[in-house]
PADRENVO-658346 format. One record per residue: x negated, y, z of N, C-alpha, C in turn. Coordinates in steps of 0.1 Angstrom, whole numbers, plus 5000, padded with zeros to 4 digits. Last residue first. Example, Ala and Ser with C-alpha at 12.3 -4.5 7.8 and 13.67 -1.06 7.14 Angstrom:
487249785071486349895071487150005079
486849435078487749555078486849675078
% end
This chain:
440058423139438958513143439458623151
441058083141441358223140440258313145
439657813124439757883136440058033134
441557643099440357733103440657803116
442657313101442957463102441657533106
441957073076441757123090442057273090
442057003051443256983058443157033073
440657203026440457123038441857113045
441357343004440257253002440057163014
444957353000443757403005442657293004
446457272968446357262982445057322987
448757312941447457332947447457322962
450757082927450857192937449457202943
450957022893450356982905450357102915
454056982874452857062878452357012892
454756692856455056762868453856842873
454256722821453956662834454356752845
454556812796455856792804455556742817
452156812783452556942789453856932798
452156562773451256592784451656712791
453756572751454356522763453456552775
452056662731453156752734453856702747
450256462728449856582735450956662739
450256172723451456252725451056372733
447756042719448856022709450056112711
445856142737445456092724446556092714
447256202760446456312754445956262740
448455962766449256072763448456182755
446255802771447055762760447955882756
445355912795444455922783445255892771
447555852811447255992809446356002796
447255572812448455632807448255772803
444855552826444955492812446155552805
445555662850444555732842444655682827
447155482863447855592856446855672847
446955142859446155262863446755382855
448854962850448254942863447555062868
451955032834450455052835449955032849
454655002832453854882833452354902833
456355212833456055162820455055042820
456355282860457555232854457355172841
453655372863454155242870455355192863
453855602847452955502844453355362850
455755742862456055702849455155592844
454155792885455355712886455855662873
452155952874451855832880452955732881
453756172864453056092855452655952861
456856302871455656242878454956142868
459156392859457956442854456656392861
461356252871461156402873459756452870
461656002863460856022876460556172878
463156032840463755942851462955972864
461556172823462756232828463256162840
459555982818459156102825460456172831
461055782805460455752817460055882825
461855932782462855872791462255852805
459355982770460256092774461256042784
458655722765457855792774458655912779
460455652745460455572757459755652768
459855842725461155842731461155772744
457155752718457455892724458755892731
457755502708456855512720457155642726
459055582684459755502695459055512708
456955712672458255782675458955712686
455155512668454755622676456055702681
456655352650456255292663455855412673
456755522628457955472634457755422648
454055542621454755662625456055622633
453555282614452755342624453555462630
455155232591455455162604454755232616
456255502572455155422576455555362590
457955632543458055562556456755492559
458155732518457255802527457255732541
461555652513460255692507459455762518
463055412537463055532529461655562523
464255092537463055172540462955292531
467755082546466655052537465455132540
469155152568469655042560468554992550
467055202597467655242585468155122577
467655142631467055102619467755152607
467155312661468055302650467255262637
465955142689465655232678466655202666
467355142720467355062708467055152696
465655192750466355252738466255172726
466054922773465355022766466155072754
467854882803467754842788467054962781
466254802833466954902825466754862810
466554482848465754592842466554682833
468754432876468354402862467554512857
469654522900468454442900467954402886
472054642895470954732899469554652899
473854432891473354512879472054592883
475154282909473654262908473054342897
477754322907477154382918475654362918
478554162885478354312883477654372895
478853912896477653932887477454082886
479953952930480153922916478853952908
480453842962479453902953479653862939
482853922984482653832973481653912964
482853963020482654013007482453902997
482853873046483953833038483853883024
481254153060481654013062482953983054
479654343034480554333046480954183047
476254383024477654343022478354343035
473654443029474454553025475954513023
472554193034472554293044473454403041
472954063009473754013021473754123032
471154212993472554202990473454163002
468754163006469254293005470754293002
468553883003468553933016469154073016
468253872975469453802981469653862996
465854002972467054052965468254002972
464053832986464253972990465554032985
464153592971464653592985464953732990
463053692947464353642947464953642961
460453752956461353862951462753822951
459553492962459453602972460453712968
459653362938460553322949460653432959
458653632917459053492918459953472930
457953892911457553842924457953702927
459253922887457753932887457153882900
462053782873461353802885459853812884
464353852855462953842851462053872863
467153642864466453762866464953752862
468453402865467853442852467253582852
469553362890468553272885467853312872
471453562893470253572901469153482895
473353462875472753592872471453602880
474153232889473453222876472753342872
475353372910474253282913473453262900
477453502896476353582902475153502906
478953292887478353382877477253462883
479953182910478953102902478253192892
479753442937480453362926479453282918
479053422970478553452957479253372947
480353543000480453442990479953492977
479553573034479453633021479553523011
479953583064480653493054480753563041
477053613083478053683075478653583065
474753583099476053553104477153623096
472153603091472853733093474253713098
471553323088470653413096471453543100
473553233070473453183084472653273093
472853383048474253393054474253343068
470253283043470453423047471853443053
470653013035469753053046470053183052
472353033013472752953025471952993037
470653182996472053233000472453163013
468453012993468353143000469653203004
469752802978469052772991468952902999
470552932955471552872964470952842978
468053002946469053102948470053052958
466852752942466352842952467352952956
468352652920468352582933467852672944
467752852901469152832905469152762919
464952812899465452942903466852932908
464952552888464352582901464852712907
466052622863466752522872466252542886
464252802852465552852856466352752865
461252862851461852742857463352782861
460253102843460152992833460752862838
460553252865461353292853461253182842
458653152882460053112884460953142872
455653032866456453142871457953092872
454352702875454952792865455652912872
451552612891452952632893453452742883
449152372886449652502881451152512883
446552212901447952212900448452352897
443652022898444252152896445752132894
441151852915442551842911443051992910
438651952914438751812912440251792908
437652222916438652192907438652042904
435452242934436852272939437852212929
433252182919433552102930434952122935
433252382900433452252895433752152907
432952612916434052602907434352452904
430452572927431552562936432852552928
428852592904428852472911430052452920
429352862897429752752888429852622895
430653122917429553022915430152902906
431753422904432153292911431153192907
430853622889431353662902431753532910
430053592863429053572873429553602887
431953592843431353722847430353712858
432653322842431953382831431253512834
434053322867432953232864432053292853
436153492862435253522872433953442871
437453332843436953462839435853512849
438153112858437153092847436553222843
440153202875438853192880437753172870
442553422870441853322862440453312866
444553442901443553492891443053382882
445853342922446653392911445853452900
444953052940444553182934445653212923
443852832966444952892958444453022952
442652522979442552662976443652702967
442152303005443152332994442952482992
439952073019440152213014441152213003
439851893049440351893035440552043030
437151823070438351903067438651893052
435051743095435851673085437151753082
431951893101433351903102434051823091
429051953119429651873109431151873112
426952243122428052153128428652083117
423452333127424652313119425752233126
422052573148422352433146423552423137
421752833154420652773147420852633143
424253093150423852963155422652913147
425053323137424253333150423853203155
427953183124427053303125426353313138
427752823120428352943125427453063126
427452633093426552693103427252823108
428752313083428852453084427752503094
429352023062428452093072428652243072
429951843043430751853055430151923066
428551853019427951783030428851783043
430351973000429351862996428851783008
431852163014432552063005431551943002
429952303027430952243035431552133027
428552413006427852323015428852243024
430452582995429952462987429252362996
430652763016431752683013431352563005
428152893013428452813026429652723024
428553012988427452912990427652833003
430653182993430853072984429752962986
429453363010430453273016430653153006
427853492991427253433002428153323009
429753592972428853482968428153412980
433053642987431753682981430753562979
436453572977435253562986433953592979
438453582959438053712965436853692974
439453342950438553422941438053552947
441253242968439853202969438853282960
443853302977443053402970441553372971
443853093006444553162996443753272990
442852803017442252923013442952993002
443652593042444252643030443652783027
442352303055442152443054442652493041
443752033073443652103060443352243062
442151813096443351853089443051923076
439851773109440751653108442051693101
439752113117439051983117440051863118
440652373117441352273108440752143108
438952493134440352483138441152383130
436652493118436752393129438152383135
437552683099437152553095437252453106
437952923114439152853108438752703104
436152953145436352973131437452883125
435352953172435152833165435352853149
433553193188434753183180434553053171
432353303220432253213209433653203201
432553653228432653513231432553433218
431853903217431853883232431953743236
430754043192430953903195430753873210
430354303184431554273190431854123193
427654273173427954373184429254333191
426753923169426854063164427454153175
426353703185425853703171425853843165
427353693211426153773209425653773194
428553363207428553483215427253563213
428753253173428453233187428453363194
431453203150430253263154430053233169
433053073120432953093134431653163137
433753033094432752943099432452963114
435853233089435853093084435053003092
435153463103436553413104436653263099
432553503095432853473109434153413110
432953563067432053453071432353403086
434653783068435153663062434353543067
433654033076434353943086434653803081
432654173054431854163066432354063077
434654163035433454083033432654073046
437954143052436854213046435554123044
440853973043439753983053438554043046
442753933024443154023035441954043045
441853743007441953883002442253983013
442153503020440853553018440853703014
444153393043444253483032442953553030
444453063055443553193055443753263042
446052823074446052903062445153033064
445652503085445252643089445152723076
447152243099447052313086446852453089
445252013121446152123118446052173103
444951653119444651783123445651893118
445751413107446251443120445951583125
446951353075445851393083446351453096
448851273057448751203069447651243078
449451393033448051333034447951243047
451951513034451751383027450451313030
451151743047452151653053451951513047
449551863027448951833040449851733048
451451893007450351803005449651763018
452952093020453551963016452451863014
451252303021451752243033452352103031
450952352993449752313001450252243014
453552442987453052312981451852262989
453552683001454552573004454052442999
451452822988451252773002452252673006
452752852963451452782964451252732978
455052972953455152862962453852792965
455053202938455453082931455552962940
453953442948455353402951455853282944
451853522921452253552935453753512937
451253252898451553392901451853402916
448752992901450053042898450253182903
447152692913447152822906448552862903
445452522937446752542932446752682926
442952272939443252412936444652432930
441652052963442752082954442752232952
438951822972439551952972440651962961
439651482984438951582975439751712975
440651272997440051383006439451492997
443851142988442451152987441951262996
446551172991445951062999444451062997
447351372974447351402988446551292996
447651282948446351342951446251362966
450351192949449251092947447851152951
451651432953451751322963450651222962
451051572930450451622943450551512954
452551412912451051422911450451462924
455051482922454651342922453051332921
455051752917455151702931454651562932
455151752889453951812896453951762911
457551632885456351562880455151622887
459251832895459251702901458051622897
458752032877458252052891458251922898
459851922855458451952854457951972868
462551912862461851792860460351812860
463852132887463252122873462451992873
464552172912465552092904464952072890
463452242946463252242931464452152925
461852342975463152342968462852342953
460052192996459752262983460952242974
461052063017460052173020459652243007
461051753001461551833012460551933016
460651592979460051722978460651812989
459751262979460651352986459951492985
459551072949458851162959459751252965
459750752935460450872940459650942950
457550662909457850652923458550772928
458450542877458050662886458450632900
457250272860458250322868457750432877
455150162846455750272840456850332848
453449972855454749922849455550032843
451450092867451150042854452449982848
452750402882452150262883452150212869
452850692877452950632890452450482892
450150812857451550772859451650682870
447050862875447950892864449450852867
444850852891446150892898447250912888
442950792872443150702883444450722890
443251022855443450882849443850792861
442451222872443851222866444251092860
439851142876440751142888442251142883
438751172851438851042856439851032868
438851452850439651382841439851232846
436851502870438251542872439251472863
434651392857435151332869436551372872
434351562835434751422833435251362845
433551792850434851792842435251652839
431151702860432251722869433651732862
429751692836429951562843431151582853
429751962828430351862820430651732827
428352082850429752122847430452012839
426451942875426551952861428051972857
425951882901426352022898426552042883
426351622925426151662911426751802908
426851512949425851622948425651672934
428551302943428951402953428051522953
428551082927428251212921428551322930
429250872944427850872938427551002932
431850932950430850932961429450942955
433050912925433151042932432051052943
432750642919432050752911432050882918
434350532940432850502939432150612931
436850632933436250662946434750642946
437150512907437050652909436350692922
437150232914436150282906435950442907
439550232930438250192936437150242928
441450322911441150402923439850362929
441250102893440950242888440550332900
442149892909440849892903440350032899
444749982914443849962925442349962921
445949972888445750102896444750092907
443949762866445049792875444849922882
442749822832442549802846443849832854
443049892806443049752809442949722823
442850162803444050102798444149952802
440250212812441350252821442650182816
437750182799438550062803439850092810
436450422795436550322784437550212787
436550562819436950632806437250522795
435550382838436950432839437450492825
432950352828433850242829435250282830
431950612831432150562817433050442817
431750612859432650702852432950652838
429750422863431050392868432050482861
427650562851427950432846429450392850
427550792867427850802852428250672846
426650682891427950742890428450762876
424150592883425050492888426550552887
422950842878423150742867424150632871
422950942904423651012893423950922881
421450772920422850782922423650842910
418850612918419350712909420950712910
417450402930417550532937418150642929
417450172918416350252914416450392921
419850072927418550002932417350092929
421550232912421450252926420150192932
421050122886420650262889420550282904
422049862890420649882886420150022889
424749912895423949842905422449872903
425550032871425650102883424750042894
425049812853424349942851424350022864
426849622862425349602863424549722862
429249752856428949722870427449702872
429049772828429049892835428749872850
428949492822427849572818427849702826
431549412831430349352837429049442834
433049552812433149582827431949532834
432249422789432049562790432049602805
433249162792431749182791431449332793
435949222793435349162804433849182804
436349332766436549412779435849352791
435749382737435249272746435149332760
436449572719437549492726437049382735
434649742710434849622702435849532708
434549932730435049972717435349852707
433249772749434649822751435249862738
430649752738431449632740432949662742
429850022739429949942726430849822727
429850062767430750142758430950072744
427849882775429249872780430249952771
425649992763426149862758427549842763
425450222778425650242764426250102758
424850102803426050182801426450202787
422349982797423549902800424849972799
420850212793421050122782422250032784
420850322819421450402808421750312796
419450112832420850152836421550232825
416950122820417850002818419250042822
415950362831416250352816417150232813
415650272857416450392854416950392840
413950042855415350032860416250152856
411949882837412350022837413750042841
410749632835411049682848411449832849
410449512811409449612814409749672828
412649352808411349292809410249382814
414649552805414649462816413349392819
413849662781413749742793413849662805
414349452764413049502765412849582778
417149412767416249302770414749352772
418049662757418349622771417349512775
417249632731416749742739416949712754
418749422721417349402722416649512731
421349562723421049442730419549412731
421449792706421349812721420949682728
421849702680420649782683420349782698
424149562680422949492675421749572679
425949762689425649652698424449572693
425849922666425349982678425049862688
427149772647425749802645425149852658
429749772659429049642657427549672656
430350052658430149982671429449852670
430350312644429650192640429350102652
431250562650432250452649431650322644
429450752655429850742641430950632639
429050702682429750832678430150832664
427650462679428950462686429750592682
425250572668426050472660427450462666
424350722689424650792676425550702668
423750522708424750622711425250692698
421750382694422950312697424150412700
419750582695420250542682421550472684
419250572723419750692717420350662704
418150312724419350342732420050472727
415950342709417050252703418350282711
414350492726414750552713415950472708
413850292745414550412749415050482736
412450102730413750062735414550192739
410150242726410950202714412350172719
409250262753409650382746410450352733
408649982756409650052765410150182759
406649922737407949862736409049932745
404350062721405050102734406450052733
402450052700402949922707403549952720
402050272686401250262698401650142706
403850242666402450242662401550232674
406250272680405850132675404350132672
406250552683406050462695405650322691
406550622655405350662663405150572675
409050502649407850462642406550502649
410750642666410550502668409250452661
410550902656410050872670409850722672
411750852631410350892632409750872646
414350792639413550692631412050722632
415051032651414950912660414150802652
415151192629414151222639413951102649
417351072615415951092609414851112619
419451082633418850952629417550962623
419951362632419551292645418851162642
420951392607419651462611419051392623
423251242610422251212600420951262603
424751382630424251242632423151202622
425451622646424751622634423951482633
426551672671427451612661426751602647
424951762691425551862682426451802671
424051522701425051602709425651712701
422251462680423451372683424451452691
420351662682421251652670422451572672
419251572707419951702706420851712693
418151332700419151332710419951462709
416251422681417251332677418451332687
414651572698415251632687416451552682
413651372715414551472721415251552710
412151222697413251162703414251262709
410251422691411151372680412351302686
409051442716409751552711410651512699
407851182717408851222727409651342722
406051192696407151092695408251132705
404251392705405051412693406251322692
403151262727403951382729404851412717
401851052713402951022723403851142725
399951182696401051102691402251072700
398251432694398951372706400251302701
396851582675396651432676397251362688
397451832671396551812682396151662683
399351812651398151872647397051842658
401451702667400951622656399551672652
401951922684401451802690400851702679
402852102664401652132671401052012678
405251982655404152012646402852032653
406751972679406451842672405251872662
407152242684406352162693405952032687
408752312662407352372663406552292673
411052162668410352142656408852192656
411752292692411352152692410552112680
412352542682411252532691410852382692
414652492666413452552660412152532669
416452392684416052302673414652362667
416752622701416152492706415652402695
418052792683416652822688415952702694
420452662681419652672669418152712673
421352702707421052562703420152572690
421852982709420752922717420352782712
423753132697422753072688421553002696
427053082711425853162706424853082699
427952842736428252932725427053012722
428152692760427952632747428352712735
428152852783429452802778429352742764
425652912792426453022786427652972779
424452672800424852772810425752872805
423952552775424852492784425452592794
422052732765423152702757424252642766
420052722785420852842783422152822775
419052462779419752492792420552622791
417952512754419052412755419852432768
416052692760417152742751418352642752
414452522776415052642782416252692773
413552332757414252292769415052412775
412052512740413252432735414152392746
410052592757411052692752412252622746
408652362760409352412772410352522768
407652332734408552222740409352282752
406152562732407252542723408252442728
404152492751404952622752406252602744
403052252742403652262755404552382756
401952342717403052242717403752242731
400052522726401152572718402352472718
398252332737398952432746400152492739
397552182714398152122726398852222734
396452372697397752312693398352242705
395152672704395152542710396452472706
394652942698394752842687394652702692
394553162714393653062717393652952707
396653332706395253372702394253262704
398853182719398753192704397253232700
398953212747398453082741398153102726
400053452753398753422758398153312751
402553432742401653542737400253522742
403553222757403253192743402353302737
403853342782402953232780402553212766
405953522775404553572779403553472778
407953342770407453432759406153492762
408153232796407653152785407153232773
409253442810407953402813407353312802
411853452797410953572797409453532800
412853202804412653242790411653352789
413053212832412153122826411753162811
415153402833413853432839412753342832
417153242822416753362816415453412820
417353032841416853002827416453132820
417252942869417053072865416453072850
417452692881418652742875418452882869
415152592890415952662900417152722894
413952502867414452402877415352462887
413252752857414252672850414852562860
411152822876412352902874413552822868
409352602871409952622884411252702883
408752652844409352532847410052542861
407452902847408652892839409452762842
405152812860406052912867407452902860
403952652841404352592853405352682861
403352862822404152752819404752682831
401553012837402853072833403852962829
399452822839400152872851401452932848
398852802812399252692819400052732832
397853062807399053012799399652892806
395653062824396753162826398053112819
394052872812394652842826395752942829
393352982788394252862788394852842802
392953332796392753212789393753102791
392653602805393853552800393753432792
390653612836390853632822392253582818
390653572863389853682858390053702843
393253502886392553472874391853592868
394753572908393353552910392553532897
397353592901396753712906395253702907
398053332896397953422885397153552889
398153232923397153182913396953272901
400253372933398953392939397853352929
402253262917402053412916400653442922
402153002926401753032913401553182910
403153042953401752992950401253022936
405753132948404753222955403353172952
406852902936406853032929405753122935
406652702955405952692942405752822935
408352812975406852792978406052782965
410752802961410252932966408752922968
411052522955410852622944410252752949
410652242962410452352971410052472962
410951992950412052092948411952212958
408651852949409451832961410651922961
407551932925408051802926408951772938
406752192934407852182924408452042924
404652132951405852192957407052172947
402852032931403351942941404652002948
402452272918403052162910403652062920
401052422937402452462933403152352926
398652282936399452282949400952322945
397852342910398152202914398952192927
397452612913398452572903398852422906
395252612931396552662935397752622926
393252512914393652432926395052482931
393052732896393452592891393952502902
392152922914393452942908393952802902
389552822918390452842929391952852924
388552852892388752722897389652722910
388553132891389353062882389652922887
386753202913388153252913389053162903
384553112932384953062919386453082917
383453162956383653282948384053232934
383152972975382052982965382253102955
385552982988384353022995383153042986
387152892967387353032972386053072979
386452622966386252712954386252862958
387352542991385952532988385552622976
390052592990389252663001387752652997
390752412969390952562968390052632978
390352172981389452212970389552362968
392352183000390952173005389952212994
394552182984394352302993392852302997
394351932972394252052964393952172972
394751772995393551762988393251882979
397351853003396251873012394851863005
398851782980398751922984397551942994
398551502981398051572970397851722973
399951453005398551413004397851492993
402451542997401751603009400251573008
403051362977402851502974402251572985
403251112990402151132981401951282977
405251043007404251123013403051163003
406050752990406450843000405250913006
406050722956405250682968405550792978
407150692929407950732941407250682954
405650662908405950542915406750562928
405350922898405750812889406250692896
404451062921405751092914406250982906
401950932925403050932936404350962930
400650992902400950852905402050842915
400551282904401151212893401551072896
399251322930400551382927401251312915
396851182926397751142937399151192934
395651322905396051182903397051142914
395251572917396051572905396551422903
393551502939394851562941395851552929
391351412925392151312934393451372937
390551652914390851542906391751442913
389951792938391051842929391451732920
387851642948389051662956390251702947
385951682927386451542930387751552938
385451952930385951902917386651762919
384351972955385652032953386351982940
381951842950382951782960384351842958
380852022932381151892927382151822937
380452242950381352252938381752122933
378752132969380052182973380952192961
377251812959377251952961378652002964
377551502977377751582966377551732969
377251363001376051372993376251452980
380651253001379351273009378151272999
383051202991382251322985380951352993
385350982984383950982990383151102984
388751072990387651052981386251062989
390950893011390251013009389050993000
393950743001392550723005391750853002
396350812991396350793005394850773010
396050632961396750732968396750712983
392650492956394150492956394750612963
389850552952390450422947391950432946
386950742945388350742949389050622943
384350692937384550802946385950802952
384350482919383550462931383750572941
385150692893384850552897383950552909
385350952884385950922897385650782902
% end
């Protein structure tokens, strides 16, 4: 290439060369432009590389050189991948694979690149399948270099799957095996640098698995290999990992001795991204040694260095580490300032572990009311309570209200989730409206339009523009009840709103920017939906910055008592009746096993007052109908008789309870199932046939009906 091409952005000199030779030079310039541009963050370098590779592809294609044309397409796809244009990269690689005439090294490389694209797009299982195909192509070729690349990428994919699947299963063990294989093949190929990198990755993985001795062995080998190449920057990078391992082992003094020279080496080498990581690790070591001022300075320098390198993620992590390590020594205003900065820097982060740490940092920053330990009084007007636990929850909600981050309120139906959300909106001081939306009450086909609006003509019944709930709540709060019911398409749009403050109404080509605070509520375990793939992981972690759990009312007897008195006063005024509840009856109301919580309690009190005469006194006995029926007490023998089995005794008791339930509902199986707490009567019927066939015959006979409800025309 000497004399033919000088730098990124300059067109190679191909005049006088043959067509194939010219195409070779163009492709070589494309490869170098892409690599150099990526390493040095040269703006427009990938577009330049794509243009050169595309030109070489056209030349190869015209010459009928299918394999070389495929090689050029692989490079075009690699440029797309660097730009995070995964769909374009995927399509281009499929085109390249389709043009190949044999299953040689180029096919294995194209499959490897395709697997990297899928993995980068979060499709790790797809990547694994492609890598297994790539390995089957590479193995007969006996190329240690190619096999090293395959095993290395397999290790990364297994590691990603381990994280994606909740850090369970044997994926991590597979990652260790694949990294070990990659190290062996790179060593056999004579690729010392590749081998050293894999050994460093192995050490880092063992560190995260808590297997520190094994981690140190691989890190020591990596360090020796990099030292043999006189690569001071890479040695410093390995030392940064070694320092982390030493911190995890409690060897903070040794860690500081290791990390200080690493920081100096990285500073001299101008490796700003790596320097930021090393400064963060040094900050942790200093904090653990009680050198708090030096630690804080190290964290701040790490964040500044990372920002200057354009790495907001590392800057956010440095700030987050500062909160975690120094929160006991910082004032409330300092903690809040650090948290706000970390939250801003990590606004686009989708890593579950990091977002979990960010939520924990939020709780630290908003922790006990102030550093003197005195609790700030919070007015809970609008949320009746008397329980100390509820008071603490309201105090936390009051502190969270002043931020703009999303809040999720969890709890059973009727525990007061919307009431708490309204209170948070009031405390927030936001000037806009509080707009509640029940996601469970809106069909999948309408929910997008209801939330994000639509333009006239967007669909059949769209006769006029609809701003949507989000824009109606602009400057205020959008309350999304039953958030777990929204479909994946709407989840994606909601994530964009939270991260970018941007929505796109149905039928509109232009996005709209909206400032709105999201408060979500659910009575479901969203983590289960997450594991089942019905709720987006990235949305889950962005929503759950603050989580507030409302206990069932039956577990808050003091709150139940206060609410009972509140509802009695409210309903007697509403119905203009002088009805008096005795103290015993009020206490009786507060200890009812309410499944519907405050909503059920209010309904019971309303029914009692409606049915009472003016001047009536409501005693505890008058509430008996609202208490659950007492179950049959099984008669216990004075001693265990011969031949007794617990299984038979339990079955007998179960049979007697079912008989009672069937008798009470006149033989209706579905009603008996409901009475006994079954959600689906088919489950109850199946149980009858399995364990109590004699009771299945006691079912209320089904009255046959005509096959059609329409009258037949008379003849």
